[in-house]
C-alpha positions, -999 to +999 in steps of 0.1 A: -285-436-640-301-428-605-278-444-580-306-441-550-312-476-541-347-468-532-354-465-570-342-503-574-367-530-569-341-555-573-329-551-534-361-564-523-357-595-543-323-606-531-308-617-498-310-592-469-275-588-465-266-565-434-227-563-439-198-576-457-166-587-443-136-597-467-108-623-456-073-626-463-067-661-459-028-666-457-007-696-461+007-705-427+041-695-438+034-664-448+003-655-419+025-631-397+041-612-427+007-609-442-009-597-411+019-568-403+018-556-439-021-550-440-021-535-405+003-508-417-015-505-451-049-498-437-042-482-405-057-509-385-051-524-350-054-562-345-081-576-325-075-606-299-066-636-320-090-663-318-097-699-329-074-731-330-039-718-326-050-681-329-056-686-367-083-657-370-080-623-362-098-588-373-084-559-385-101-530-365-103-495-382-104-463-363-139-451-352-155-476-375-170-513-377-143-536-391-149-554-424-114-571-430-103-601-414-076-626-414-071-661-414-044-690-415-049-717-439-030-749-438-033-762-474-030-744-507-016-707-516-044-689-497-066-662-514-097-641-504-132-649-495-162-632-487-185-633-457-222-620-458-238-611-426-275-619-426-301-622-397-311-657-407-282-678-417-302-711-422-328-695-442-304-677-465-284-709-471-311-725-484-322-700-507-285-698-519-286-735-526-317-731-548-300-707-569-270-730-574-247-727-547-233-758-529-230-764-495-196-769-477-198-769-441-223-756-415-224-750-379-245-725-357-243-691-370-222-702-400-226-718-435-197-722-459-210-723-495-193-724-529-207-706-558-215-721-591-183-710-603-164-726-572-159-692-554-160-702-514-181-676-491-195-678-459-233-666-444-228-654-409-248-638-381-250-602-383-240-586-348-251-551-356-222-536-374-233-504-393-204-478-396-184-481-428-146-473-423-136-441-437-106-434-461-071-429-446-050-399-455-013-408-458+018-386-457+020-388-495-010-367-496-033-394-509-063-410-495-071-447-497-094-476-484-098-514-491-132-511-505-138-538-531-139-576-536-131-584-572-142-618-583-120-636-610-140-657-632-130-681-659-146-669-692-166-702-695-182-696-664-188-658-661-223-654-673-234-682-647-214-667-620-228-635-627-265-643-629-259-661-596-245-633-577-271-607-593-299-629-581-286-638-544-278-601-536-305-585-555-280-557-565-287-543-599-257-544-626-240-512-633-222-505-665-186-501-667-161-490-692-143-522-697-161-551-712-141-577-689-158-561-659-195-560-645-202-544-613-232-552-587-243-520-573-243-529-535-260-506-509-239-477-498-242-487-461-222-519-467-185-513-466-175-535-497-182-531-532-186-561-555-168-565-591-168-595-614-138-599-637-139-620-667-104-637-670-089-635-706-082-674-704-092-700-684-055-709-675-059-701-638-082-733-631-119-736-633-126-725-598-134-687-594-112-667-570-112-633-558-087-606-546-092-572-531-089-536-543-080-503-527-096-472-539-072-442-538-068-408-550-031-411-563-022-446-576+017-439-581+019-425-545+002-453-530+020-480-549+053-463-535+041-465-500+029-501-503+064-510-519+080-492-488+060-515-465+072-546-483+045-552-514+058-557-548+045-541-579+034-567-604+021-548-635+007-515-645-030-510-663-043-478-673-061-468-639-049-495-617-020-513-602-014-552-595+005-558-566+016-587-543+016-585-506+045-602-487+023-634-482+021-640-518-015-627-525-023-602-553-047-574-549-049-541-568-045-503-563-071-487-584-077-450-591-112-446-577-126-419-554-119-435-519-153-420-506-177-431-535-160-459-554-164-438-586-141-447-614-123-419-633-141-409-665 
């Protein structure tokens, strides 16, 4: 398939997404440990803290625009959510609601929504971010980058959720080698790729959640590095390793090209 986005009419039909940011929503008791771990795991520095009680901060990559942020949440176990940066927040929020999103909160420059499957995401103003972070090289010889948000969807909600995100973004669906996954092909000028995973049971609850994935050149070496930084290895699959960070949030180290995101054949 030709991956030149100019050949895809779908991009003209969806939301004009200018940048993407993934958040770690850390519970209060794991906030500092989570920040410390991910600064080391990504090779980033921390911006000045902001918001009530310093509850928000940005992970600043070397020589690029940031696409990873943290916030402290006061209730629940935490998780991950997505910000979509757009030029007209109010207009895009109206469009998202027509497609099935539910409004949660609005203020100037920010609208919080739930997808039909219950996943929380935000529409925010774009502030000129354009430079995608490069993968970091590590002493073990591997390279890696946090490059993908994976939406974890209960089986009964999967088809509806997939249609919503494809219509909202306008990104074409790309076939995968695993039947439980569907990938939406985001433009290469955006820093985060987008994957949907059909869970094998509805036991995690009806609401869609998300986790973050790293693309790396050597899963074993990257797993060792992360465990030495304080993460826990949870379970191994054929080409990815499930991990848990010190704040208790799961993520995956995947065998994908850190530059292109390509999955091994």
